[in-house]
Each structure stands twice: as structure tokens, then as C-alpha cells.
N, CA, C and O atoms as a Tripos MOL2 file, in Angstrom:
@<TRIPOS>MOLECULE
protein
  208   207    52     0     0
PROTEIN
NO_CHARGES

@<TRIPOS>ATOM
      1 N          81.8070   17.7050 -226.6350 N.3       1 UNK1
      2 CA         82.8980   18.0230 -225.7270 C.3       1 UNK1
      3 C          83.4490   16.7260 -225.1370 C.2       1 UNK1
      4 O          82.6980   15.8150 -224.7880 O.2       1 UNK1
      5 N          84.7500   16.6650 -225.0350 N.am      2 UNK2
      6 CA         85.4540   15.4590 -224.6140 C.3       2 UNK2
      7 C          85.7300   15.4590 -223.1180 C.2       2 UNK2
      8 O          86.1170   16.4810 -222.5520 O.2       2 UNK2
      9 N          85.5300   14.3160 -222.4810 N.am      3 UNK3
     10 CA         85.9250   14.1360 -221.0900 C.3       3 UNK3
     11 C          87.4420   13.9880 -221.0480 C.2       3 UNK3
     12 O          88.0500   13.5140 -222.0080 O.2       3 UNK3
     13 N          88.0450   14.3910 -219.9450 N.am      4 UNK4
     14 CA         89.4820   14.2430 -219.7420 C.3       4 UNK4
     15 C          89.7340   13.5480 -218.4140 C.2       4 UNK4
     16 O          89.0230   13.7740 -217.4350 O.2       4 UNK4
     17 N          90.7570   12.6980 -218.3940 N.am      5 UNK5
     18 CA         91.1080   11.9020 -217.2120 C.3       5 UNK5
     19 C          92.4380   12.3620 -216.6380 C.2       5 UNK5
     20 O          93.4050   12.5650 -217.3730 O.2       5 UNK5
     21 N          92.4820   12.5230 -215.3280 N.am      6 UNK6
     22 CA         93.7320   12.8320 -214.6350 C.3       6 UNK6
     23 C          94.5770   11.5560 -214.6130 C.2       6 UNK6
     24 O          94.1200   10.5180 -214.1340 O.2       6 UNK6
     25 N          95.7960   11.6280 -215.1240 N.am      7 UNK7
     26 CA         96.6470   10.4400 -215.1890 C.3       7 UNK7
     27 C          97.2030   10.0670 -213.8140 C.2       7 UNK7
     28 O          97.7430    8.9740 -213.6400 O.2       7 UNK7
     29 N          97.0770   10.9540 -212.8530 N.am      8 UNK8
     30 CA         97.5970   10.6750 -211.5160 C.3       8 UNK8
     31 C          96.5680    9.9300 -210.6580 C.2       8 UNK8
     32 O          96.8990    8.9390 -210.0070 O.2       8 UNK8
     33 N          95.3070   10.4160 -210.6610 N.am      9 UNK9
     34 CA         94.3190    9.8200 -209.7530 C.3       9 UNK9
     35 C          93.0740    9.2720 -210.4510 C.2       9 UNK9
     36 O          92.1730    8.7550 -209.7900 O.2       9 UNK9
     37 N          93.0140    9.3810 -211.7820 N.am     10 UNK10
     38 CA         91.8980    8.8710 -212.5780 C.3      10 UNK10
     39 C          90.6050    9.6850 -212.4650 C.2      10 UNK10
     40 O          89.5560    9.2210 -212.9100 O.2      10 UNK10
     41 N          90.6550   10.8790 -211.8830 N.am     11 UNK11
     42 CA         89.4830   11.7510 -211.8760 C.3      11 UNK11
     43 C          89.0930   12.0540 -213.3190 C.2      11 UNK11
     44 O          89.9570   12.2990 -214.1610 O.2      11 UNK11
     45 N          87.8070   12.0370 -213.6000 N.am     12 UNK12
     46 CA         87.3090   12.3590 -214.9360 C.3      12 UNK12
     47 C          86.6640   13.7400 -214.9030 C.2      12 UNK12
     48 O          85.7050   13.9640 -214.1640 O.2      12 UNK12
     49 N          87.1910   14.6670 -215.7070 N.am     13 UNK13
     50 CA         86.5350   15.9570 -215.8740 C.3      13 UNK13
     51 C          85.5110   15.7910 -216.9890 C.2      13 UNK13
     52 O          85.8620   15.5140 -218.1360 O.2      13 UNK13
     53 N          84.2370   15.9650 -216.6350 N.am     14 UNK14
     54 CA         83.1480   15.8480 -217.5950 C.3      14 UNK14
     55 C          82.6030   17.2500 -217.8600 C.2      14 UNK14
     56 O          82.0250   17.8630 -216.9620 O.2      14 UNK14
     57 N          82.7780   17.7690 -219.0810 N.am     15 UNK15
     58 CA         82.3200   19.1230 -219.3710 C.3      15 UNK15
     59 C          80.8180   19.3110 -219.1490 C.2      15 UNK15
     60 O          80.3730   20.4210 -218.8560 O.2      15 UNK15
     61 N          80.0420   18.2480 -219.2830 N.am     16 UNK16
     62 CA         78.6010   18.3600 -219.0600 C.3      16 UNK16
     63 C          78.2820   18.6880 -217.5980 C.2      16 UNK16
     64 O          77.2540   19.2950 -217.2960 O.2      16 UNK16
     65 N          79.1750   18.2800 -216.7020 N.am     17 UNK17
     66 CA         78.9810   18.5240 -215.2720 C.3      17 UNK17
     67 C          79.7720   19.7210 -214.7780 C.2      17 UNK17
     68 O          79.3790   20.3580 -213.8000 O.2      17 UNK17
     69 N          80.8850   20.0410 -215.4400 N.am     18 UNK18
     70 CA         81.7620   21.1080 -214.9500 C.3      18 UNK18
     71 C          82.4220   20.6860 -213.6470 C.2      18 UNK18
     72 O          82.5960   19.4960 -213.3860 O.2      18 UNK18
     73 N          82.7850   21.6610 -212.8390 N.am     19 UNK19
     74 CA         83.3630   21.4030 -211.5190 C.3      19 UNK19
     75 C          82.7910   22.4510 -210.5660 C.2      19 UNK19
     76 O          83.4680   23.4180 -210.2160 O.2      19 UNK19
     77 N          81.5250   22.2480 -210.1450 N.am     20 UNK20
     78 CA         80.8560   23.2500 -209.3150 C.3      20 UNK20
     79 C          81.6320   23.6290 -208.0530 C.2      20 UNK20
     80 O          81.5730   24.7750 -207.6080 O.2      20 UNK20
     81 N          82.3510   22.6790 -207.4820 N.am     21 UNK21
     82 CA         83.1340   22.9620 -206.2770 C.3      21 UNK21
     83 C          84.2490   23.9580 -206.5090 C.2      21 UNK21
     84 O          84.7280   24.5980 -205.5720 O.2      21 UNK21
     85 N          84.6610   24.0900 -207.7630 N.am     22 UNK22
     86 CA         85.7110   25.0500 -208.1260 C.3      22 UNK22
     87 C          85.1450   26.2360 -208.9030 C.2      22 UNK22
     88 O          85.8980   27.0500 -209.4380 O.2      22 UNK22
     89 N          83.8150   26.3330 -208.9640 N.am     23 UNK23
     90 CA         83.1930   27.4480 -209.6660 C.3      23 UNK23
     91 C          83.1590   27.3010 -211.1720 C.2      23 UNK23
     92 O          82.9950   28.2900 -211.8860 O.2      23 UNK23
     93 N          83.3140   26.0630 -211.6770 N.am     24 UNK24
     94 CA         83.2900   25.8120 -213.1190 C.3      24 UNK24
     95 C          81.8800   25.3610 -213.5070 C.2      24 UNK24
     96 O          81.4040   24.3180 -213.0570 O.2      24 UNK24
     97 N          81.2290   26.1520 -214.3360 N.am     25 UNK25
     98 CA         79.8500   25.8720 -214.7330 C.3      25 UNK25
     99 C          79.7480   24.6620 -215.6530 C.2      25 UNK25
    100 O          80.6650   24.3910 -216.4280 O.2      25 UNK25
    101 N          78.6300   23.9300 -215.5730 N.am     26 UNK26
    102 CA         78.3690   22.8650 -216.5550 C.3      26 UNK26
    103 C          78.4140   23.4490 -217.9640 C.2      26 UNK26
    104 O          77.9790   24.5770 -218.1980 O.2      26 UNK26
    105 N          78.9440   22.6660 -218.8930 N.am     27 UNK27
    106 CA         79.0750   23.1250 -220.2720 C.3      27 UNK27
    107 C          80.4170   23.7500 -220.5830 C.2      27 UNK27
    108 O          80.6420   24.1970 -221.7080 O.2      27 UNK27
    109 N          81.3300   23.7920 -219.5940 N.am     28 UNK28
    110 CA         82.6640   24.3680 -219.8050 C.3      28 UNK28
    111 C          83.5980   23.2950 -220.3630 C.2      28 UNK28
    112 O          83.8890   22.3020 -219.6970 O.2      28 UNK28
    113 N          84.0620   23.5120 -221.5930 N.am     29 UNK29
    114 CA         84.9950   22.5740 -222.2150 C.3      29 UNK29
    115 C          86.3230   22.5630 -221.4560 C.2      29 UNK29
    116 O          86.7110   23.5620 -220.8510 O.2      29 UNK29
    117 N          87.0060   21.4290 -221.4970 N.am     30 UNK30
    118 CA         88.3060   21.3120 -220.8210 C.3      30 UNK30
    119 C          89.2500   22.4150 -221.2830 C.2      30 UNK30
    120 O          89.9780   22.9980 -220.4800 O.2      30 UNK30
    121 N          89.2310   22.6950 -222.5840 N.am     31 UNK31
    122 CA         90.1220   23.6980 -223.1600 C.3      31 UNK31
    123 C          89.8050   25.1080 -222.6680 C.2      31 UNK31
    124 O          90.6360   26.0090 -222.7810 O.2      31 UNK31
    125 N          88.6090   25.2980 -222.1270 N.am     32 UNK32
    126 CA         88.1820   26.6150 -221.6490 C.3      32 UNK32
    127 C          88.3180   26.7840 -220.1370 C.2      32 UNK32
    128 O          87.9160   27.8080 -219.5850 O.2      32 UNK32
    129 N          88.8860   25.7790 -219.4690 N.am     33 UNK33
    130 CA         89.0880   25.9140 -218.0260 C.3      33 UNK33
    131 C          90.0610   27.0670 -217.7550 C.2      33 UNK33
    132 O          90.9970   27.2780 -218.5270 O.2      33 UNK33
    133 N          89.8500   27.8010 -216.6850 N.am     34 UNK34
    134 CA         90.7250   28.9410 -216.4010 C.3      34 UNK34
    135 C          92.1350   28.5050 -216.0130 C.2      34 UNK34
    136 O          92.3410   27.4000 -215.5110 O.2      34 UNK34
    137 N          93.0910   29.3810 -216.2530 N.am     35 UNK35
    138 CA         94.4600   29.1250 -215.8010 C.3      35 UNK35
    139 C          94.4210   28.9080 -214.2920 C.2      35 UNK35
    140 O          93.7240   29.6180 -213.5660 O.2      35 UNK35
    141 N          95.1590   27.9420 -213.8450 N.am     36 UNK36
    142 CA         95.2150   27.6690 -212.4200 C.3      36 UNK36
    143 C          94.2340   26.6080 -211.9490 C.2      36 UNK36
    144 O          94.3100   26.1540 -210.8070 O.2      36 UNK36
    145 N          93.2860   26.1980 -212.8430 N.am     37 UNK37
    146 CA         92.3860   25.1250 -212.4280 C.3      37 UNK37
    147 C          93.2070   23.8680 -212.2220 C.2      37 UNK37
    148 O          94.1470   23.6040 -212.9720 O.2      37 UNK37
    149 N          92.8540   23.0910 -211.2050 N.am     38 UNK38
    150 CA         93.5670   21.8420 -210.9550 C.3      38 UNK38
    151 C          92.5700   20.7600 -210.5730 C.2      38 UNK38
    152 O          91.4200   21.0380 -210.2320 O.2      38 UNK38
    153 N          93.0330   19.5380 -210.6370 N.am     39 UNK39
    154 CA         92.2090   18.3780 -210.3050 C.3      39 UNK39
    155 C          91.6600   18.5380 -208.8880 C.2      39 UNK39
    156 O          92.4270   18.7640 -207.9520 O.2      39 UNK39
    157 N          90.3420   18.4240 -208.7210 N.am     40 UNK40
    158 CA         89.7740   18.5870 -207.3850 C.3      40 UNK40
    159 C          90.1090   17.4420 -206.4200 C.2      40 UNK40
    160 O          89.9100   17.5760 -205.2130 O.2      40 UNK40
    161 N          90.6080   16.3330 -206.9380 N.am     41 UNK41
    162 CA         90.9540   15.2130 -206.0540 C.3      41 UNK41
    163 C          92.4090   15.2270 -205.6160 C.2      41 UNK41
    164 O          92.7090   15.0210 -204.4400 O.2      41 UNK41
    165 N          93.3220   15.4710 -206.5660 N.am     42 UNK42
    166 CA         94.7450   15.3640 -206.2160 C.3      42 UNK42
    167 C          95.5440   16.6500 -206.4110 C.2      42 UNK42
    168 O          96.7010   16.7270 -206.0000 O.2      42 UNK42
    169 N          94.9330   17.6640 -207.0380 N.am     43 UNK43
    170 CA         95.6170   18.9410 -207.2080 C.3      43 UNK43
    171 C          96.5200   19.0320 -208.4270 C.2      43 UNK43
    172 O          97.2460   20.0130 -208.5850 O.2      43 UNK43
    173 N          96.4870   18.0260 -209.2910 N.am     44 UNK44
    174 CA         97.3250   18.0490 -210.4920 C.3      44 UNK44
    175 C          96.8300   19.1380 -211.4540 C.2      44 UNK44
    176 O          95.6320   19.4120 -211.5220 O.2      44 UNK44
    177 N          97.7600   19.7550 -212.1950 N.am     45 UNK45
    178 CA         97.3360   20.7640 -213.1620 C.3      45 UNK45
    179 C          96.8900   20.1150 -214.4640 C.2      45 UNK45
    180 O          97.0000   18.9000 -214.6280 O.2      45 UNK45
    181 N          96.3900   20.9220 -215.3830 N.am     46 UNK46
    182 CA         95.7850   20.4030 -216.6100 C.3      46 UNK46
    183 C          96.7700   19.6410 -217.4960 C.2      46 UNK46
    184 O          96.3480   18.8590 -218.3480 O.2      46 UNK46
    185 N          98.0720   19.8550 -217.3110 N.am     47 UNK47
    186 CA         99.0430   19.1200 -218.1360 C.3      47 UNK47
    187 C          99.0490   17.6220 -217.7910 C.2      47 UNK47
    188 O          99.6100   16.8140 -218.5310 O.2      47 UNK47
    189 N          98.4290   17.2650 -216.6770 N.am     48 UNK48
    190 CA         98.3710   15.8620 -216.2560 C.3      48 UNK48
    191 C          97.0650   15.1800 -216.6440 C.2      48 UNK48
    192 O          96.7190   14.1340 -216.0970 O.2      48 UNK48
    193 N          96.3440   15.7730 -217.5870 N.am     49 UNK49
    194 CA         95.0890   15.1980 -218.0610 C.3      49 UNK49
    195 C          95.2390   14.7450 -219.5120 C.2      49 UNK49
    196 O          96.0140   15.3110 -220.2820 O.2      49 UNK49
    197 N          94.4760   13.7110 -219.8630 N.am     50 UNK50
    198 CA         94.4510   13.2180 -221.2360 C.3      50 UNK50
    199 C          93.0000   12.9460 -221.6180 C.2      50 UNK50
    200 O          92.1710   12.7030 -220.7410 O.2      50 UNK50
    201 N          92.6800   12.9820 -222.8960 N.am     51 UNK51
    202 CA         91.3090   12.6660 -223.3050 C.3      51 UNK51
    203 C          90.8980   11.2870 -222.7960 C.2      51 UNK51
    204 O          91.6610   10.3240 -222.8610 O.2      51 UNK51
    205 N          89.6800   11.2250 -222.2920 N.am     52 UNK52
    206 CA         89.2110    9.9550 -221.7150 C.3      52 UNK52
    207 C          88.3820    9.1770 -222.7270 C.2      52 UNK52
    208 O          87.9020    8.0850 -222.4240 O.2      52 UNK52
@<TRIPOS>BOND
     1     1     2 1
     2     2     3 1
     3     3     4 2
     4     3     5 am
     5     5     6 1
     6     6     7 1
     7     7     8 2
     8     7     9 am
     9     9    10 1
    10    10    11 1
    11    11    12 2
    12    11    13 am
    13    13    14 1
    14    14    15 1
    15    15    16 2
    16    15    17 am
    17    17    18 1
    18    18    19 1
    19    19    20 2
    20    19    21 am
    21    21    22 1
    22    22    23 1
    23    23    24 2
    24    23    25 am
    25    25    26 1
    26    26    27 1
    27    27    28 2
    28    27    29 am
    29    29    30 1
    30    30    31 1
    31    31    32 2
    32    31    33 am
    33    33    34 1
    34    34    35 1
    35    35    36 2
    36    35    37 am
    37    37    38 1
    38    38    39 1
    39    39    40 2
    40    39    41 am
    41    41    42 1
    42    42    43 1
    43    43    44 2
    44    43    45 am
    45    45    46 1
    46    46    47 1
    47    47    48 2
    48    47    49 am
    49    49    50 1
    50    50    51 1
    51    51    52 2
    52    51    53 am
    53    53    54 1
    54    54    55 1
    55    55    56 2
    56    55    57 am
    57    57    58 1
    58    58    59 1
    59    59    60 2
    60    59    61 am
    61    61    62 1
    62    62    63 1
    63    63    64 2
    64    63    65 am
    65    65    66 1
    66    66    67 1
    67    67    68 2
    68    67    69 am
    69    69    70 1
    70    70    71 1
    71    71    72 2
    72    71    73 am
    73    73    74 1
    74    74    75 1
    75    75    76 2
    76    75    77 am
    77    77    78 1
    78    78    79 1
    79    79    80 2
    80    79    81 am
    81    81    82 1
    82    82    83 1
    83    83    84 2
    84    83    85 am
    85    85    86 1
    86    86    87 1
    87    87    88 2
    88    87    89 am
    89    89    90 1
    90    90    91 1
    91    91    92 2
    92    91    93 am
    93    93    94 1
    94    94    95 1
    95    95    96 2
    96    95    97 am
    97    97    98 1
    98    98    99 1
    99    99   100 2
   100    99   101 am
   101   101   102 1
   102   102   103 1
   103   103   104 2
   104   103   105 am
   105   105   106 1
   106   106   107 1
   107   107   108 2
   108   107   109 am
   109   109   110 1
   110   110   111 1
   111   111   112 2
   112   111   113 am
   113   113   114 1
   114   114   115 1
   115   115   116 2
   116   115   117 am
   117   117   118 1
   118   118   119 1
   119   119   120 2
   120   119   121 am
   121   121   122 1
   122   122   123 1
   123   123   124 2
   124   123   125 am
   125   125   126 1
   126   126   127 1
   127   127   128 2
   128   127   129 am
   129   129   130 1
   130   130   131 1
   131   131   132 2
   132   131   133 am
   133   133   134 1
   134   134   135 1
   135   135   136 2
   136   135   137 am
   137   137   138 1
   138   138   139 1
   139   139   140 2
   140   139   141 am
   141   141   142 1
   142   142   143 1
   143   143   144 2
   144   143   145 am
   145   145   146 1
   146   146   147 1
   147   147   148 2
   148   147   149 am
   149   149   150 1
   150   150   151 1
   151   151   152 2
   152   151   153 am
   153   153   154 1
   154   154   155 1
   155   155   156 2
   156   155   157 am
   157   157   158 1
   158   158   159 1
   159   159   160 2
   160   159   161 am
   161   161   162 1
   162   162   163 1
   163   163   164 2
   164   163   165 am
   165   165   166 1
   166   166   167 1
   167   167   168 2
   168   167   169 am
   169   169   170 1
   170   170   171 1
   171   171   172 2
   172   171   173 am
   173   173   174 1
   174   174   175 1
   175   175   176 2
   176   175   177 am
   177   177   178 1
   178   178   179 1
   179   179   180 2
   180   179   181 am
   181   181   182 1
   182   182   183 1
   183   183   184 2
   184   183   185 am
   185   185   186 1
   186   186   187 1
   187   187   188 2
   188   187   189 am
   189   189   190 1
   190   190   191 1
   191   191   192 2
   192   191   193 am
   193   193   194 1
   194   194   195 1
   195   195   196 2
   196   195   197 am
   197   197   198 1
   198   198   199 1
   199   199   200 2
   200   199   201 am
   201   201   202 1
   202   202   203 1
   203   203   204 2
   204   203   205 am
   205   205   206 1
   206   206   207 1
   207   207   208 2
@<TRIPOS>SUBSTRUCTURE
     1 UNK1         2 RESIDUE 1 A UNK
     2 UNK2         6 RESIDUE 1 A UNK
     3 UNK3        10 RESIDUE 1 A UNK
     4 UNK4        14 RESIDUE 1 A UNK
     5 UNK5        18 RESIDUE 1 A UNK
     6 UNK6        22 RESIDUE 1 A UNK
     7 UNK7        26 RESIDUE 1 A UNK
     8 UNK8        30 RESIDUE 1 A UNK
     9 UNK9        34 RESIDUE 1 A UNK
    10 UNK10       38 RESIDUE 1 A UNK
    11 UNK11       42 RESIDUE 1 A UNK
    12 UNK12       46 RESIDUE 1 A UNK
    13 UNK13       50 RESIDUE 1 A UNK
    14 UNK14       54 RESIDUE 1 A UNK
    15 UNK15       58 RESIDUE 1 A UNK
    16 UNK16       62 RESIDUE 1 A UNK
    17 UNK17       66 RESIDUE 1 A UNK
    18 UNK18       70 RESIDUE 1 A UNK
    19 UNK19       74 RESIDUE 1 A UNK
    20 UNK20       78 RESIDUE 1 A UNK
    21 UNK21       82 RESIDUE 1 A UNK
    22 UNK22       86 RESIDUE 1 A UNK
    23 UNK23       90 RESIDUE 1 A UNK
    24 UNK24       94 RESIDUE 1 A UNK
    25 UNK25       98 RESIDUE 1 A UNK
    26 UNK26      102 RESIDUE 1 A UNK
    27 UNK27      106 RESIDUE 1 A UNK
    28 UNK28      110 RESIDUE 1 A UNK
    29 UNK29      114 RESIDUE 1 A UNK
    30 UNK30      118 RESIDUE 1 A UNK
    31 UNK31      122 RESIDUE 1 A UNK
    32 UNK32      126 RESIDUE 1 A UNK
    33 UNK33      130 RESIDUE 1 A UNK
    34 UNK34      134 RESIDUE 1 A UNK
    35 UNK35      138 RESIDUE 1 A UNK
    36 UNK36      142 RESIDUE 1 A UNK
    37 UNK37      146 RESIDUE 1 A UNK
    38 UNK38      150 RESIDUE 1 A UNK
    39 UNK39      154 RESIDUE 1 A UNK
    40 UNK40      158 RESIDUE 1 A UNK
    41 UNK41      162 RESIDUE 1 A UNK
    42 UNK42      166 RESIDUE 1 A UNK
    43 UNK43      170 RESIDUE 1 A UNK
    44 UNK44      174 RESIDUE 1 A UNK
    45 UNK45      178 RESIDUE 1 A UNK
    46 UNK46      182 RESIDUE 1 A UNK
    47 UNK47      186 RESIDUE 1 A UNK
    48 UNK48      190 RESIDUE 1 A UNK
    49 UNK49      194 RESIDUE 1 A UNK
    50 UNK50      198 RESIDUE 1 A UNK
    51 UNK51      202 RESIDUE 1 A UNK
    52 UNK52      206 RESIDUE 1 A UNK
């Protein structure tokens, strides 16, 4: 699974860690994030992420 970087604030979404603060379990691929998930640091949507 590939990490993705927010192009706005450089947050790295790591699928191995998920995003527990947003209810995203470890092991969740970026492509499997639910609609409406956004960067926990700046609020950008998934269209503002690129493979890291």
C-alpha cells in the first residue's frame, strides 16, 4: 500500500497507520478511504493528495 502526501500541508497518509482520529483503521488503503475523508491537518480533500 502506498503512502500519499497532502500537497497543501505535506501531511503523509500512511495506510499502515490509518487515521485513528477520523475513525480510519490501520490497513486502510488510500483508495478505500470513505467519501468525505479529509486531511486531518488542513482539511484538504483527497484530490489534493499525491503518492508519496
